[in-house]
C-alpha positions as CSV (number, residue, x, y, z in Angstrom):
1,X,174.4,-57.8,-48.1
2,X,178.2,-58.3,-47.8
3,X,178.4,-57.1,-50.7
4,X,176.8,-54.1,-49.9
5,X,177.6,-53.2,-46.5
6,X,180.9,-51.7,-45.2
7,X,182.8,-54.6,-42.7
8,X,181.7,-52.1,-39.4
9,X,178.2,-52.1,-40.6
10,X,177.5,-55.9,-40.7
11,X,179.5,-56.3,-37.6
12,X,177.1,-54.0,-35.7
13,X,174.2,-56.3,-37.4
14,X,175.9,-59.8,-36.2
15,X,177.2,-58.0,-32.5
16,X,174.5,-55.6,-31.6
17,X,175.0,-53.0,-28.9
18,X,173.1,-51.8,-26.3
19,X,170.2,-53.5,-27.4
20,X,166.5,-53.2,-25.4
21,X,164.9,-50.5,-23.7
22,X,165.6,-48.8,-20.1
23,X,163.2,-49.0,-17.2
24,X,162.5,-46.0,-15.3
25,X,164.2,-44.0,-18.1
26,X,165.1,-40.4,-17.9
27,X,163.6,-40.1,-21.4
28,X,162.4,-41.5,-24.7
29,X,162.5,-40.9,-28.3
30,X,160.8,-42.9,-31.1
31,X,161.4,-40.8,-34.8
32,X,159.9,-42.8,-38.0
33,X,157.0,-44.4,-39.3
34,X,155.9,-48.2,-39.1
35,X,153.8,-47.0,-42.7
36,X,157.2,-47.0,-43.8
37,X,158.8,-49.9,-42.5
38,X,161.4,-48.4,-40.3
39,X,161.0,-46.6,-36.6
40,X,163.9,-46.3,-34.7
41,X,163.2,-45.7,-30.3
42,X,165.9,-44.8,-28.4
43,X,165.9,-44.5,-24.0
44,X,168.7,-42.9,-22.3
45,X,169.2,-42.5,-18.6
46,X,171.3,-38.9,-17.8
47,X,172.6,-38.1,-13.9
48,X,174.5,-34.9,-13.5
49,X,174.2,-34.2,-17.5
50,X,176.0,-37.5,-18.5
51,X,174.5,-39.3,-20.4
52,X,174.9,-42.9,-18.1
53,X,173.0,-45.8,-20.2
54,X,171.5,-45.5,-24.0
55,X,169.0,-48.4,-24.8
56,X,167.6,-48.5,-28.6
57,X,165.2,-50.7,-30.2
58,X,165.2,-50.6,-34.4
59,X,162.6,-52.0,-36.2
60,X,163.4,-51.6,-40.3
61,X,166.3,-51.7,-42.5
62,X,169.7,-53.1,-41.9
63,X,171.1,-49.8,-42.2
64,X,168.9,-48.5,-39.6
65,X,169.5,-51.1,-37.2
66,X,173.4,-51.3,-37.4
67,X,173.0,-47.1,-37.0
68,X,171.5,-47.4,-33.7
69,X,173.7,-50.0,-32.4
70,X,177.0,-47.5,-33.2
71,X,175.0,-44.3,-32.4
72,X,174.0,-45.5,-29.3
73,X,177.5,-46.9,-28.6
74,X,179.4,-43.1,-29.6
75,X,176.4,-41.0,-27.4
76,X,177.0,-43.4,-24.2
77,X,178.7,-43.0,-21.5
78,X,179.7,-38.7,-22.3
79,X,178.6,-36.2,-21.1
80,X,175.3,-34.8,-22.3
81,X,177.4,-31.7,-25.0
82,X,179.2,-35.0,-26.2
83,X,175.8,-36.7,-27.2
84,X,174.4,-34.0,-29.1
85,X,177.2,-33.0,-30.7
86,X,177.4,-36.6,-32.7
87,X,176.8,-35.6,-36.4
88,X,175.5,-37.4,-39.4
89,X,179.8,-37.4,-40.3
90,X,180.2,-39.2,-36.8
91,X,177.7,-42.1,-37.1
92,X,179.4,-42.3,-40.8
93,X,182.7,-42.9,-40.0
94,X,181.5,-45.5,-37.0
95,X,180.0,-47.5,-39.7
96,X,183.3,-47.3,-41.9
97,X,182.3,-44.9,-44.9
98,X,178.6,-43.6,-46.3
99,X,175.5,-46.6,-46.0
100,X,174.2,-47.1,-49.5
101,X,171.9,-45.3,-51.6
102,X,168.9,-45.3,-50.9
103,X,170.0,-45.7,-47.1
104,X,171.3,-42.4,-45.9
105,X,168.2,-41.9,-43.9
106,X,169.3,-44.5,-41.6
107,X,171.6,-41.8,-39.9
108,X,168.6,-39.4,-39.7
109,X,166.2,-41.5,-38.0
110,X,168.3,-42.4,-35.4
111,X,170.3,-39.5,-34.6
112,X,166.4,-37.8,-34.4
113,X,165.0,-41.0,-32.0
114,X,168.4,-39.8,-29.9
115,X,167.9,-35.8,-29.9
116,X,164.1,-36.7,-29.1
117,X,165.1,-38.7,-25.9
118,X,167.1,-35.9,-24.6
119,X,164.2,-33.5,-25.5
120,X,161.9,-35.7,-23.3
121,X,164.4,-35.6,-20.9
122,X,164.5,-32.0,-20.6
123,X,160.9,-31.5,-20.7
124,X,160.3,-33.7,-17.3
125,X,163.2,-31.3,-16.1
126,X,161.0,-28.3,-17.4
127,X,157.9,-29.3,-15.7
128,X,155.5,-26.3,-15.5
129,X,158.1,-24.1,-17.3
130,X,156.0,-26.1,-20.6
131,X,153.4,-24.2,-19.7
132,X,153.4,-21.2,-17.8
133,X,157.3,-20.3,-18.7
134,X,160.7,-20.1,-16.9
135,X,161.2,-17.9,-13.8
136,X,164.5,-18.6,-12.7
137,X,165.3,-15.5,-14.8
138,X,168.6,-14.8,-13.1
139,X,171.4,-12.1,-14.1
140,X,174.4,-12.8,-15.8
141,X,177.8,-12.3,-13.4
142,X,180.3,-15.2,-14.1
143,X,181.7,-13.9,-17.3
144,X,182.0,-17.0,-18.2
145,X,182.8,-17.5,-22.3
146,X,180.0,-20.0,-22.6
147,X,176.3,-19.5,-24.6
148,X,173.3,-21.5,-25.4
149,X,172.5,-20.1,-28.7
150,X,168.5,-20.3,-30.4
151,X,168.6,-21.2,-33.9
152,X,166.1,-21.7,-36.2
153,X,167.4,-22.8,-39.2
154,X,168.2,-19.6,-41.0
155,X,171.2,-18.5,-41.8
156,X,170.8,-15.4,-39.0
157,X,171.3,-17.9,-36.0
158,X,173.5,-20.0,-37.7
159,X,176.3,-17.3,-38.4
160,X,175.5,-16.5,-34.7
161,X,176.3,-20.0,-33.8
162,X,179.6,-19.2,-35.5
163,X,180.3,-15.9,-34.4
164,X,180.3,-17.2,-30.9
165,X,182.2,-20.3,-31.6
166,X,185.1,-18.2,-33.6
167,X,185.1,-15.3,-30.2
168,X,186.5,-18.9,-28.1
169,X,182.9,-19.6,-26.3
170,X,181.8,-23.3,-25.9
171,X,178.5,-23.1,-27.4
172,X,175.7,-25.2,-27.8
173,X,172.6,-24.8,-29.9
174,X,169.2,-24.9,-29.2
175,X,165.5,-25.1,-31.1
176,X,162.2,-25.2,-30.1
177,X,159.3,-27.1,-31.3
178,X,156.8,-24.4,-31.7
179,X,153.9,-25.5,-33.6
180,X,153.5,-28.8,-35.7
181,X,153.6,-26.9,-39.2
182,X,153.0,-28.2,-42.5
183,X,154.9,-31.3,-43.8
184,X,157.9,-30.0,-45.8
185,X,157.6,-26.3,-44.0
186,X,160.4,-24.6,-43.5
187,X,158.8,-21.9,-41.4
188,X,160.7,-20.9,-38.4
189,X,160.5,-23.9,-35.4
190,X,159.1,-26.3,-38.5
191,X,159.3,-30.0,-37.2
192,X,161.5,-29.9,-41.2
193,X,163.3,-26.5,-39.6
194,X,164.1,-28.5,-37.0
195,X,166.5,-31.1,-38.7
196,X,167.5,-28.4,-41.0
197,X,169.3,-26.5,-37.6
198,X,170.6,-29.6,-36.0
199,X,172.4,-30.3,-39.3
200,X,173.7,-27.1,-39.7
201,X,174.9,-27.0,-35.8
202,X,176.7,-30.0,-36.6
203,X,178.2,-28.9,-39.5
204,X,180.1,-26.4,-37.6
205,X,181.1,-29.1,-34.6
206,X,178.9,-27.2,-31.7
207,X,175.7,-29.5,-29.8
208,X,172.4,-29.7,-30.8
209,X,169.4,-29.2,-28.5
210,X,165.4,-29.4,-28.7
211,X,163.2,-28.6,-26.2
212,X,159.1,-29.4,-26.6
213,X,157.2,-25.8,-25.7
214,X,153.9,-26.6,-28.2
215,X,152.2,-26.3,-25.6
216,X,153.4,-23.0,-24.1
217,X,153.7,-21.1,-27.7
218,X,149.9,-22.6,-28.2
219,X,148.9,-20.5,-24.6
220,X,151.0,-17.4,-24.6
221,X,151.1,-17.0,-28.7
222,X,148.6,-18.8,-30.4
223,X,145.6,-18.6,-28.3
224,X,146.7,-14.8,-28.1
225,X,146.5,-14.0,-31.7
226,X,143.0,-15.3,-31.7
227,X,142.1,-13.8,-29.1
228,X,143.4,-10.3,-29.4
229,X,141.8,-10.5,-32.6
230,X,138.1,-11.6,-31.5
231,X,138.5,-9.0,-28.8
232,X,138.6,-6.5,-31.6
233,X,143.2,-5.9,-30.7
234,X,146.2,-6.1,-33.3
235,X,148.3,-8.5,-32.1
236,X,151.9,-9.3,-32.6
237,X,153.1,-12.2,-32.1
238,X,156.8,-12.1,-32.2
239,X,156.2,-10.2,-29.1
240,X,154.5,-12.2,-27.1
241,X,157.1,-14.6,-28.3
242,X,159.6,-13.2,-27.1
243,X,158.3,-11.9,-23.5
244,X,156.8,-15.9,-22.8
245,X,158.6,-18.3,-25.0
246,X,161.8,-17.5,-26.8
247,X,164.0,-15.9,-24.3
248,X,162.9,-18.2,-21.2
249,X,163.1,-21.2,-22.8
250,X,167.3,-20.8,-24.0
251,X,167.5,-19.4,-20.2
252,X,166.5,-22.2,-18.5
253,X,168.6,-24.7,-20.7
254,X,171.3,-22.5,-20.5
255,X,171.2,-22.4,-16.3
256,X,170.1,-27.0,-16.8
257,X,173.7,-26.8,-18.5
258,X,175.1,-24.8,-16.4
259,X,176.1,-22.6,-18.7
260,X,176.3,-18.2,-18.1
261,X,174.5,-16.5,-21.8
262,X,172.1,-17.1,-24.1
263,X,171.2,-15.7,-27.6
264,X,170.0,-15.1,-30.4
265,X,169.8,-14.1,-33.8
266,X,168.0,-10.7,-33.9
267,X,169.3,-7.6,-35.1
268,X,169.5,-5.2,-31.6
269,X,173.1,-4.1,-29.7
270,X,172.6,-5.1,-25.7
271,X,174.4,-1.7,-24.0
272,X,174.7,-0.1,-20.5
273,X,172.3,2.1,-19.2
274,X,173.8,6.1,-18.3
275,X,175.1,5.7,-14.2
276,X,174.5,2.5,-13.7
277,X,171.2,1.8,-14.8
278,X,171.9,-1.6,-16.1
279,X,171.5,-3.4,-19.5
280,X,169.3,-1.9,-21.9
281,X,168.7,-2.1,-26.1
282,X,170.4,0.3,-28.7
283,X,169.5,-0.2,-32.6
284,X,171.8,-2.2,-34.8
285,X,174.0,-1.4,-37.5
286,X,172.4,-2.5,-40.1
287,X,169.1,0.4,-39.5
288,X,166.8,-2.1,-42.2
289,X,166.9,-4.9,-39.2
290,X,166.4,-3.2,-36.5
291,X,164.5,-5.5,-34.0
292,X,164.6,-4.0,-31.2
293,X,160.7,-3.1,-32.1
294,X,159.7,-6.8,-30.6
295,X,162.4,-7.4,-28.5
296,X,161.0,-4.6,-25.4
297,X,159.1,-7.3,-23.4
298,X,162.5,-9.2,-22.6
299,X,163.6,-8.9,-18.8
300,X,165.8,-6.9,-17.7
301,X,167.4,-9.4,-15.5
302,X,167.3,-11.3,-19.0
303,X,168.6,-9.2,-21.0
304,X,172.0,-8.8,-19.3
305,X,173.1,-12.7,-19.6
306,X,171.9,-12.0,-23.5
307,X,174.2,-11.4,-26.4
308,X,173.4,-10.2,-29.7
309,X,176.1,-10.7,-31.9
310,X,174.1,-9.6,-35.4
311,X,173.7,-6.5,-34.2
312,X,177.3,-4.7,-35.3
313,X,176.4,-6.3,-39.0
314,X,174.4,-5.5,-42.1
315,X,172.6,-8.3,-43.6
316,X,174.7,-8.3,-46.4
317,X,178.0,-9.2,-44.4
318,X,175.8,-11.7,-42.4
319,X,175.2,-14.0,-45.5
320,X,178.5,-13.2,-46.3
321,X,179.7,-15.3,-43.6
322,X,178.0,-17.7,-43.9
323,X,178.8,-18.0,-47.7
324,X,182.0,-17.9,-46.5
325,X,181.8,-20.7,-44.1
326,X,180.5,-22.8,-45.9
327,X,177.5,-22.7,-44.4
328,X,174.3,-24.4,-46.1
329,X,171.9,-21.0,-44.9
330,X,173.6,-18.8,-46.6
331,X,171.1,-17.7,-48.8
332,X,167.9,-19.0,-47.4
333,X,165.0,-17.1,-47.6
334,X,163.7,-14.5,-45.0
335,X,161.3,-16.5,-42.3
336,X,157.5,-15.8,-42.4
337,X,156.4,-12.9,-40.3
338,X,154.1,-15.6,-38.8
339,X,155.5,-18.9,-38.5
340,X,152.7,-20.8,-37.6
341,X,150.6,-19.1,-40.3
342,X,152.9,-19.5,-43.2
343,X,150.2,-19.1,-46.0
344,X,149.3,-15.3,-44.7
345,X,146.4,-16.2,-44.1
346,X,145.8,-14.5,-40.5
347,X,142.1,-14.3,-40.6
348,X,141.5,-17.4,-42.1
349,X,144.0,-18.5,-39.0
350,X,141.6,-17.4,-36.4
351,X,138.1,-17.9,-37.9
352,X,139.3,-21.7,-37.8
353,X,139.7,-21.0,-34.1
354,X,136.7,-18.5,-33.0
355,X,133.1,-18.1,-33.9
356,X,133.0,-14.8,-36.2
357,X,129.4,-13.5,-36.2
358,X,128.0,-10.7,-38.9
359,X,127.4,-7.3,-37.7
360,X,126.7,-4.0,-39.0
361,X,129.2,-1.5,-40.1
362,X,128.7,2.2,-39.4
363,X,129.9,5.9,-39.8
364,X,131.0,8.0,-36.9
365,X,128.2,9.2,-35.8
366,X,126.5,5.5,-35.7
367,X,124.3,5.6,-39.6
368,X,124.3,1.4,-40.4
369,X,126.3,2.1,-43.9
370,X,126.3,-1.4,-44.7
371,X,127.2,-5.6,-43.1
372,X,130.2,-7.6,-42.5
373,X,130.9,-11.1,-41.4
374,X,132.9,-10.9,-38.2
375,X,134.9,-8.5,-36.0
376,X,138.3,-10.7,-36.7
377,X,138.6,-10.4,-40.2
378,X,138.8,-6.0,-39.0
379,X,142.2,-4.1,-37.9
380,X,141.8,-0.3,-37.4
381,X,143.8,1.6,-39.9
382,X,142.8,-1.0,-42.2
383,X,141.1,0.4,-45.4
384,X,141.1,-2.9,-48.2
385,X,138.3,-5.5,-47.9
386,X,136.2,-3.5,-46.3
387,X,133.4,-3.8,-49.0
388,X,131.6,-0.4,-48.9
389,X,131.8,1.5,-52.1
390,X,132.2,5.1,-51.1
391,X,133.4,8.5,-52.9
392,X,136.1,8.8,-51.0
393,X,138.6,6.1,-49.8
394,X,137.4,4.5,-46.3
395,X,139.1,3.4,-43.2
396,X,137.9,1.7,-40.3
397,X,138.5,3.6,-37.3
398,X,137.4,1.3,-34.5
399,X,136.1,-2.0,-33.4
400,X,134.0,-2.9,-31.2
401,X,133.7,-6.7,-30.7
402,X,131.1,-6.5,-28.0
403,X,128.6,-4.4,-30.2
404,X,130.0,-6.3,-33.4
405,X,130.8,-2.9,-35.2
406,X,132.6,-2.1,-37.0
407,X,133.0,2.0,-37.7
408,X,134.3,3.5,-40.5
409,X,135.3,6.9,-41.2
410,X,138.1,9.0,-43.7
411,X,142.1,9.2,-42.6
412,X,142.2,11.9,-40.4
413,X,139.9,10.5,-38.1
414,X,142.3,8.3,-38.0
415,X,144.8,10.4,-36.7
416,X,145.8,10.8,-32.8
417,X,148.5,13.0,-31.0
418,X,148.0,11.5,-27.7
419,X,148.4,7.4,-27.6
420,X,148.0,4.9,-23.7
421,X,150.5,2.6,-22.9
422,X,150.0,-0.5,-20.5
423,X,151.5,-4.0,-19.7
424,X,154.9,-1.4,-19.4
425,X,158.4,-2.9,-19.2
426,X,161.5,-0.3,-18.6
427,X,165.3,-0.7,-18.9
428,X,165.6,2.7,-17.8
429,X,164.1,6.0,-16.1
430,X,160.8,6.7,-18.1
431,X,161.9,10.6,-18.0
432,X,164.7,9.5,-20.3
433,X,162.0,8.5,-23.1
434,X,162.4,11.0,-26.1
435,X,160.4,9.2,-28.8
436,X,158.2,6.5,-29.7
437,X,157.7,3.8,-32.3
438,X,154.3,2.4,-32.3
439,X,155.1,0.0,-35.7
440,X,158.4,-2.4,-36.3
441,X,158.6,-0.6,-39.8
442,X,157.5,2.8,-38.0
443,X,159.9,5.9,-37.4
444,X,159.8,6.4,-34.1
445,X,158.2,10.2,-33.4
446,X,159.2,13.0,-30.1
447,X,156.8,12.6,-27.3
448,X,156.7,13.5,-23.7
449,X,155.5,11.1,-21.1
450,X,152.6,11.2,-18.1
451,X,151.7,8.9,-15.6
452,X,148.0,8.4,-15.1
453,X,146.4,5.3,-13.4
454,X,147.1,1.8,-13.1
455,X,151.2,2.3,-13.7
456,X,150.2,3.2,-17.7
457,X,151.1,6.5,-19.1
458,X,149.9,8.4,-22.0
459,X,152.5,9.4,-24.5
460,X,152.1,12.7,-26.0
461,X,153.2,13.4,-29.6
462,X,154.9,16.2,-31.3
463,X,153.3,14.8,-34.9
464,X,150.4,13.2,-35.6
465,X,150.5,9.3,-36.5
466,X,147.9,7.7,-38.4
467,X,146.0,4.4,-37.3
468,X,146.8,3.2,-34.0
469,X,144.8,0.1,-32.7
470,X,145.1,-1.4,-29.4
471,X,147.2,-4.7,-29.1
472,X,150.2,-3.0,-30.3
473,X,153.2,-2.0,-29.3
474,X,154.6,1.0,-28.4
475,X,158.6,1.7,-27.9
476,X,160.1,3.9,-25.9
477,X,163.5,5.1,-27.1
478,X,166.6,7.1,-25.8
479,X,168.3,8.3,-29.1
480,X,169.1,4.9,-30.0
481,X,168.2,3.0,-26.5
482,X,165.6,2.0,-25.6
483,X,163.5,3.1,-22.5
484,X,161.1,0.8,-22.4
485,X,157.9,-0.7,-24.2
486,X,154.2,-1.5,-23.7
487,X,151.1,-2.2,-25.1
488,X,148.6,0.2,-27.0
489,X,145.6,0.1,-24.4
490,X,143.6,3.2,-26.2
491,X,143.4,6.3,-28.0
492,X,142.6,8.8,-25.8
């Protein structure tokens, strides 16, 4: 063994540091698989954001045992931020250099176990936030240059963290465990992406944390997604995630660390509204990447502490920055539209969650023209997959989940000039709205707003739009500024 390992490795094997397990630990984390032979387990005691004590147990090869000992020594006794900054390179240096070929996994294994222990600590601190969402939102006011950046393993969030660091901010990165995903999947916030995001942050010299938000994400996003289709609506899971999960969780961690701001890799800009109206959003420089449409539900008080540095850049510039700085994410592909359905088969996903009963397809006069296998397969405006031969193209004009009917008609039947919107979140006075956007990639249409009962509004459009479906977002603009947004209730 001595001829294979550096003297520092042998030292940690002969005199292992911090072996054991803490009672009443602040957090416990385990990584590895007993069937493969290597398992690392860390317990930590954290007080006032300091890693006061660390203990570890490793079952497996000599490299893993030595790496666990070295990591416990590097991370213990310092600040939580310093512990979260320890990288594989730092571990290699503590062990006297690279491990033998085939043993490099030891570094990832022990780091993952330590980070899961810290994650467990945050989960205990969060409590009901992991189920209900974070309610401790506050306005950013101190002007301190500290920021928590939500990183998803892609180029946009990585460059966001880099730009904030280069702008003089103290930066901490966080990645959320939102769903189990598929093994080997690099979809947003999948398990493998967490490891990649951590490694990317460490290569930039930044601390990295993880938060387990699976229960919250399942309740507020995935179940809402499935339930919406079952009710004949057309949901946008990115909107739900921004409304209830990502921004709130980043704000929670920022508050726990004593940091002032949160930042994400969205293409948008935070701007001040007129006459002291407070913060709102504006469309980014790169109009082709505009994400203001999915950001409308972010609470105003949270938006006030949010930074979107990519709003001033074009996508090709972002990739160039990543390439120039040597970031491995420079040419990663664009993330999936629906992160928890990597194959894009949302109908198959929904069908696994709810019973799909067959029913009638009827025309607008109520005459039966065919049969279908379940209302979850349809959305308003759909043309393909209806399963009916007709001399002219047929479109889904209405989904009736209570009767199990799908109504079809001509494209002209989808035309509307009035849209009712509820669940509203306003940044500016509704009266300033001059246009509304109904689809993510759609164009804004000039409109006037009428307030109606139930705190909802009706948008009266100057030009017709087609295929407006309940559940879609409707976002109101004053020029480039976001006035507010809500959810389409029904066509009036």
